[in-house]
N, C-alpha and C positions, 0 to 999 in steps of 0.2 A: 926537197930540202926541208920542208916544214912538216912532213908527214908524221915524224916521231917527236915533234916538239911538245914538251911538257913544261908549262909555266911553273908548276908547283916545285919542279926540281931546281929552279933557279933560287939560290939562297939570298942573293942581294935583292932586297925589296925594291930599291930604286930601279935597278936593272929590269926586274920583273915588270914593274909598272911601265917603264919605257918601252919594252918589247910589246906589251899589251896595246899601248897606244899606237905603235908602229903597225901592228897587225890590223887594228881598226882603220888606220889611215889607208892601208892597202885595200881593204874592203870598200872604203868610200871612193878611192881613186878608180877601182875596178868598175864600180857602179857608174861613176861619171863617164868613164871611157866607153862603156856599152851604150849609154845614152847619147854620147857625142857621136859615136860611130853611126848609130841609127839616124841621128839628125843630119849628119853629113851626107849620108846616102840619099835621104829625102831631098836635101838641097841640090845635090848633083842631078837627081832625076828631074827636079823642077827646072833647073838651069838648062838641061838638055831639052826639056819640053818647050821652053821659051825660045830656044834656038831652032825649033822645028825638028829636033832629033828625038830619039827614043831614050828612055831611061835604061837602067840596068835590066837586062832580060831576066825573066823568071823562068829558069830552066827546071822542069820537073825532074826529080831524081828517079833513078831506075827502080829503087826500092819503094814499097808502099809508103805513102805519106804518114808520118808519125801522128798519132792522135793529138788533139790540142791539149795544152797543159791544163790540168784540173787543179784549181786552187781551193776546191771545196773541202771542208773538214768533216763532212758528213760520214765518210768512211771511218775516220778515227773515232768519231763520237759513238758510233754503233759498235757493240761488241757481239760476236756470234753467240747465239744461244743454243744450248743443247735441246734438240727436239726429239720427242719420244712418240713413236707411232702408237695410236690407240686403236682398239678394235672398232672397225666401222660397222660390223654386223650388229653390234649392240644398239646402235642408234638408228638403224634403218626401219622405217615403218613398213610393215607388211600389209598390203592392201587386199590380197586374196590368197587362199591356200588351195593347192591342188595335189591330189594323190597321183603319183606316177607308178603304174603297176608293171611288174615284170611279166613279159610274155610267157604264158604257161608252157608254150612249146619249147622254151629254153630250159625249163626246170626238170631235173631228174625226179624220179618217183619218190625218193626219200627226202626231198627238200622240205625244210621246216621254216615257218614264218618267224622272223626275229625282230620285227618292229620296223621303224623307219629311220632313215638318215636324212636330216634336213639340210637343204641347200637353198639359200636366199639369192635370187637372181633379180637384179634391178633392171627395169625397163620403163619406157615412156610411150604413151599412146598419144598420137596427134590426130585428132578427128574433129570435124565440125559439130557444133551444137546449135544449129539454126532452129529457132523457135518461132512458130506462128501463134501469136497471142490472139485469142478471141476475146476482145474487150467488150464487156457488157455495156449496153447503152440504154438509157431510160429518158423518157420525155415526160415532163409534168405540165399539164395544161394550166394548173393554178399559177405556176411561176413562169410558164412559157419558156422554160430552159431545158436543155439537154444535159444529162448527167452521164459522163463517160468514165469507165474504170481506169485507174492509173496503172501504168506499168510497174513491175517490181523495182525496188531500189537498185540503181546501177544501170538499168536499161534506159536507153534514150536514143532517138535517131534510128539509124539502120544497124548499129553495131552494139553488141552487148559488152559487159564489163571484162570478159576474157580477152576479146580483141583489143579493147582499149588498154588494158594493163600490159598485155604482151607487146603492143606497139611501143609503149613507153620504155619497157624493159629492154627491148631490142635496140632502140635508138639511143637512149641515155645510158643504159647499163652496159651494153655490149659494143656500142659505137657503130652499129650497123647503119649503112646508108639507106635513104628512103627507097631507092630502086631495088636494093636487095631485100628490104622488108616486103615490098610489093611482090617480088618474085616468090618469096617464101609463102605469102598468103595465097597466091595463085596456085602454088603446088599443093596446098592442103585444102583448096576448094572454097576460099573466101573471095568474093567478088568485091573489090574496092579500087577506087581510082586514086591517082596520085594526089589530086586536090583533097579528097576525103581523108587520105592518110595524113597529109600536112595539117588539116584541121584538127585531127586527133592529137597532134603533137603541140599545137600552139594555141588552140582555142578552148574556152571553158575550163581553164586550169586554176580558177580562183581558189579552189580548195587546197591545191598543192602550194600555192603562194602563201596562203594563210598559215598552213602548217609549217612552211619554211620560216616565216616570220616569227612564229611562236617558238620554234626550236632555237632560232638565233637569239631572240630576247632571253630565253631561258639560259642559253649558254653565256650570255653577257652577265646575267645575274648570278651565275654559278661561282664566280671568282672575281676578286677585285683586280686581277691581272689577266692580260691576254697577250697572245702572240699575234704579230701582224707582219705581212710582207706582201709585195706585189710583183708581178711578172708581166712582161709585154705579151699581148695576144692580138690576134687578128679578128676583126668583126666586119663582115661585108667588105673585105679588102682594105680596111682602115686599121691602123695601129691603135689599140686601146690597152688598157691595163686591168688585169684580173687581180683583185685584192683578196687575200686570204686572212681570215681572223679565226683563231682557234685557242683552245686550251685542252687539257687531257680528256675532256668529256665530250667535245663536239668540234666540228669544223664547218665554216661557212665561207662562201665565195660570192663575190659581186664584181661586176665588170663596169668600169667607168671610162669615159673618153680620155681623162688625164689622171695623173697621180699627184696632183698638187694637194696642198693642205686641206682645202675645202672639200676636195673629192674624198680624201681619207675621212674627214668628219662626216660626210654623207654616208660613207660605209659604216662607220661606228654608230651612227644614228639610224641605220637601216632605211635611209631615204626619207627621213622625216623632213618636214618643211624647215628650211634654214631660218634661224633666228639670230639676231645680233644684239649684243649688250655691251655698250661702251662704258664700263665701270672702271674702278681703280685697278682691278686685276688686268683688264685689257690694256690700260695705260702703262702698267708695269712692263708688259711685253714690248712696248714701243720705246722703252728707254734707250735701247741700243740702235734704234732706227734714226737716220738723219732726218730731222724735221726742223722747220724754222720755229723761232720762239713764238710767233703769232699763231702758227698752226697748233703748237702744244697748248697755248692758252685757249684756243677755240675748242680743242678736244677736252680740256679740263672743264670748261664751262658746260659742255655737252654731257659730261659724265653723269650717269644715273644707273639705277638698277632695273630699269624698264627694258623689255625686249621690243625690238622693232622687226618687221618683216623686211625681206631683202629689197623690195622696191622702195619702201620708205627710207631705208638706210642709205641706199645708193643716191636717192634724190637729195637727201640731207648733205651728203658729201659733195654733190654737184653744186649745191647752193652755198654751203659754208666754206668749203675748201676746194674751189675749182682749179687751183693751180698745182695740185699735187701731181707728182710724177707717177708713172705706172707702178713702179716698185713701192713708193710710199703709200699709194692708195691700196695696193694689195696687202701690205703689212697691216694697215688699219682694219681692213675688212676681215683678214684672218684673225687678228687679235680679238675683235668683237665677236666673231663666230665662236672662237674657242671659249671665251668668257661665258657666252650664252649656253654653250654645251655643258660647261662645268656647273652651271646653275640649274640644270635639268632636275626635276623632282619626280616626274612620272615615267622616266625611262632610265635604265641602268647606265651609269657613267663610269667608264674605266678609270681606275686610279693609277695603274702601272702598265706600261706597254713594253713588251719585249720584242725588239725589232733590230734593224740595222741603224746606222747613224745617218740616214738620209735626212736632209733638212726639213722635208715636209712633215716629219714626225715630231719636230720640236713644238713645244707649247701644249701639245694635245692632252697630255696626262701629267699628273703631279710628279710621277717618277718615270724614267725611261731607262731601259737596260738593254745591253747587247746580248743576243743569244750566243750560246757557245760556238755555234758554227761560224757566225760572223766574227766572233772574237778570235777564233783560231785561223781564219783565212789569211790575215796579213803575214803570219809566221811562215805559212807555206809558200808565200811569194818571195821570201828571202832566198838569195842565191849566193851564199858565201863561197869565196875562192880559196880561203885558208882551211886546210883540213881540220885544224883545231876548232875553228868556228863551226864547221860541219858537225863535228861531234857534239859541241855544246848545244847547237840547235836541236839535234836529235834527242839529246838528254832532256832539254827543256820541254819539247813536245811530249815526250813520254810522261814526264812529271805533270804536265798540264792536263793530259787526259786521265792519268791516274787520279789526280785531284778531282776531276769531274766524276769518275766512277765512285770515289769515296763519298762525294756529296750525294750521289744517287742512293748509295747504301745507307747513308744517314737519314735520308728522307724516308726510306722504307722502314727503318727501325731506329728512330731517334732515341738517344739515351744520354744522360748526364755524363760529362767527362769524356765524350767521344773524341773531341778535338784535341785533347791533351794526353790521351792514352798513348803510351810508348809504342803500341803495335801499329800505329799509323803515323804518317808524316805530314798531316795536313798543316800543322803549324809551320814546318819548314817550307812547305810549298807556298803557304801564304806569304812568307818572307821573300821567297823567290819571285812571286808575282808582283810584289811591290818594286 
């Protein structure tokens, strides 16, 4: 009945507005009905369980189960790119050359040599390179010391740099398990135990950690804004959270037991020692926190621009404000930690964070913005029942991502007057977004 409804065709403005409100009411009632039906079924199941009965049976359908609803906007954000195959032969490094001769028995008497036809064939050699180093040894009677030659750089222990590098590449780069890496080494003639292989993966990696820290700090300094998000991950059978921080020039990942505000601060500070500063900035964050008048007066008296370590700060809270609730204490600790982070002078401080609207990101930066994927996600969750609203939602999403594409184009080639030029509709889209 509503499939061909066109509100613009209704001449009477009052009638058009009334019908629009009625359609919105239908959507609201439909959403309430779906929620009520689901809640009623949950209550029936719980009532039956309390009576010792079973809830509504979950009968599997004969057809394969439909995939879960995907509310991600990543597919709409990305546009397919035209890919052009390039010649691979031009970039292949030739390691050796070999002349392949024609069997003279195949040649007729009048055959003439016409040169060569080149064919590049790629191959890989897997062989051991076990070295027995004869290290010179000297003894000086004057010093009563023995002087022993040092192994070349990269060699140490029982395994050379090739085995060490390949172990890291197979495990971290390819995701191969330790048993499979052991099997591979045995097949090519390397004798190594499971414990030795594990040591290559986890011990003496200070150089890699230092390089990672340098890359991360350089990435933080490269831009005043950063993207950040976290996802749940398992560590030794326990749920933890992997935090990603990135911008267009780098990506860094760290895993922490929780995703609370202090954990995010630890990630942004790359694990530096926590510092706390209860200054006026920290007190401003606490304006919306429920605190007694005496507690606020105590905090105001305590206010200063000095940093405290975590033990001292917690002890001061125990002494001066022992009756704080868990939530109040956490808010004060978070506010002081954020204020100390903003006062950092020898480590890059992020000015703007592009993330979702999770509460742990509040206060961390001077500005906080939603990324396009998170902004687009709520619209995909809408389930209108009126065909007209279906069409309006589709039109809005198209304009939404067209707007995004035009912003990308402007970033690649900024020019005066772009936003007001009649060839684009950014101005109209901005009006729609409001």
